[in-house]
C-alpha positions, 0 to 999 in steps of 0.5 A: 971746268975742272981741267984734263988731268992724266989721272982722276980720283976713284968714283967713290971720292968723284961722286962725292964731290958732285952736286945734288941736282935733284929733279929736272927737265930734259931739252933738245935744240929748238924743243921749246917750240913745240912744247913747254918753256923750261924756265917759266915752268921751273919760276912757277914750281920751283919745288919741281923743277931744279935742273935742265938736262940739255941734249946737244950737238957740236953741229947745232949748239945750244939755242935760245931757250938754254942760254936763257936759262944758264943766263937765269943762274940756273944748273945744267947737265950736258946730254951728248948727241953726236958720239958712239961710246962703243967705237972708242976710236970715235971718241977724239981729243977735238971733239972731248976738247970742243964738248967741254969747252960747250959743256963748260959755257953752260955750266953742265955739272956733267956729261951723259949721253945713250951709250950706243950709235949715234951716228953711221959713218962721218959724224953728221946730222944726215946719219944720226941714228941711235942703236945699242950696243952690243951686248958682249963683254968686248962692247962693255970693255970697248966703250970703258975705253971710251968713258976712261977717255972722254973723262980724261980728256974733258976733265968732266964726270962721264955718265953713260946711259943705257939707249932705247930699242926693241931689238939687242944683240949679244949674250949679255942682259942689259944690266950684267953688260952696264955693270961692266962698263962700270966696273971697267970704266970705274963710272957712274950710271945714268938708268932710264927706267923707261928704256929698261923697261922697254928692254925687258918687256921686248924680251918677255922678262918680268920688269925686276927681273936681274936688276940686282945685278946693276950696281945700285951704288953706281947710279948717279942719274935716272930718267923716267919718260913715257911709252907707247904700247903697240902690237905687231905680228902678235908682239909687243913694243913699245915707242919711247915717244916721251909723252905722259903716259909712264908704263907701269913697269917703269914705276916699278923700276923706279920704286925698286932702284931709287931706295938703292941709289945712294950715290944719286944726284938727279931724275930726269923727266923727259917730257919736253914737247907735252903740255904743261896740265899734263906734266905737272901731276907726273912731277908732282908724283917724282918728287914724292919718291923722291923726297921719299928717299932722300929726305931733306935734300928738296930744295938744296940750292943748286943755281950757278955762282955769278 
């Protein structure tokens, strides 16, 4: 794992050094007990499952499923679940040190996570939540400070993700907000197209509204997941349930962004709690799309060195 330093190259240099991971599956602590055996699926379909995105927090660490994946020499990314990127004081040097140590133990290629508020008050599991950031310039500046601080103190690339929500506060469009964060932090982005589809739907926008404002060359990673529509008081909402019913709007966003994401390194299908027979056809659809936009990248070795 790279050591922290006071100076880092600019984004163009750093992203060029990141490995191509391809198509991956997500997990969180204990998720395998409720659904898929990610490692068995990767052995069965190595053309579809190339890496594991590990959702983790320092209190629980990682589970046996992740340890087995790492012991098999397979690559990972580390998705933090316990820091508020919108509050720079929450990104302490101690938390960064301990997170980098845990990420290093599993061979994570970079850090990523929903960029908002993961906890209210003290950082512990009892206060767990996920609240989107306030979509204002001051908040974007605060988040950029957090990203730079985390990158400095972990020595790893940090890729903020747009979180899901039905209510957003602030005057900026989501695309403008994260473009602002990326510019000020000189960082890449993780665009979850399913979360972005929810944002567009609850605001009454077309799926592709304002996405030209997203700096596509900053997209390092993309996520796709299922969502369930429901009605409340004549309004349409979407439950971000990580199921296998994927919104047409999510596919449309993926298709619009993939060809423009020239620095893309990874796509994750978040589906770890679903039956194997339901997820495989969706992985195949994703593989076809990824191969069209990035021909020749499928099957590139990303296994951990011995």
